[in-house]
C-alpha positions in Angstrom: -1.5 -14.3 10.6 -1.0 -10.7 9.5 -0.1 -10.4 5.8 1.7 -7.5 4.2 -0.2 -5.3 1.8 1.3 -4.3 -1.6 0.5 -2.0 -4.5 1.3 -2.9 -8.1 4.5 -0.8 -7.8 5.6 -2.7 -4.7 5.1 -6.0 -6.5 7.3 -4.8 -9.3 10.0 -3.6 -6.9 10.0 -6.8 -4.9 9.9 -9.3 -7.7 11.9 -7.5 -10.4 9.0 -7.5 -12.9 8.0 -4.3 -14.6 4.7 -2.6 -13.6 3.5 -3.3 -17.2 4.2 -7.1 -16.7 2.5 -7.2 -13.3 -0.6 -5.5 -14.9 -0.4 -7.9 -17.8 -0.4 -10.9 -15.5 -3.3 -9.4 -13.7 -5.2 -8.9 -16.9 -4.4 -12.5 -18.0 -5.7 -13.9 -14.6 -2.4 -15.2 -13.4 -2.6 -13.0 -10.3 -5.6 -11.5 -8.6 -6.1 -8.4 -6.4 -7.1 -8.9 -2.8 -9.0 -5.7 -2.6 -9.3 -2.2 -4.0 -9.4 1.2 -2.4 -12.8 2.8 -2.9 -11.3 6.3 -3.0 -8.1 5.8 -5.1 -9.1 2.6 -6.9 -5.6 1.3 -6.1 -5.4 -2.5 -6.2 -4.1 -4.3 -3.1 -2.2 -7.5 -3.0 -0.6 -9.7 -0.2 2.4 -12.0 0.3 0.7 -14.8 -1.6 0.9 -12.6 -4.8 4.7 -12.2 -4.3 5.1 -16.0 -4.0 2.9 -16.5 -7.1 4.9 -14.1 -9.2 8.1 -15.9 -8.1 6.5 -19.2 -9.2 5.5 -17.6 -12.6 9.1 -16.5 -13.1 10.3 -20.0 -12.3 7.9 -21.5 -14.8 8.8 -18.9 -17.5 12.4 -19.8 -17.1 11.5 -23.4 -17.8 10.1 -22.2 -21.1 6.4 -22.5 -20.3 3.9 -20.3 -22.1 1.5 -18.0 -20.3 -1.3 -20.4 -21.2 0.6 -23.4 -19.8 1.4 -21.5 -16.6 -2.3 -20.4 -16.2 -3.4 -24.1 -16.5 -0.7 -25.1 -14.0 -1.6 -22.5 -11.4 -5.3 -23.0 -11.5 
């Protein structure tokens, strides 16, 4: 199955999160990059990251903390 490839800005656009929030979730370990360009150092993500960000939004709306979400997603 071929998966779409996204940059941080694409994740922000498709999920409604800010670029800052996407990078924060990356730093907190809620999402992970699938790869990185050796030339530009851009991070690459796939469709599973979009689904994960939607799940995080759902859990945040339920009032769960980042720590709770991290425990639930791992």
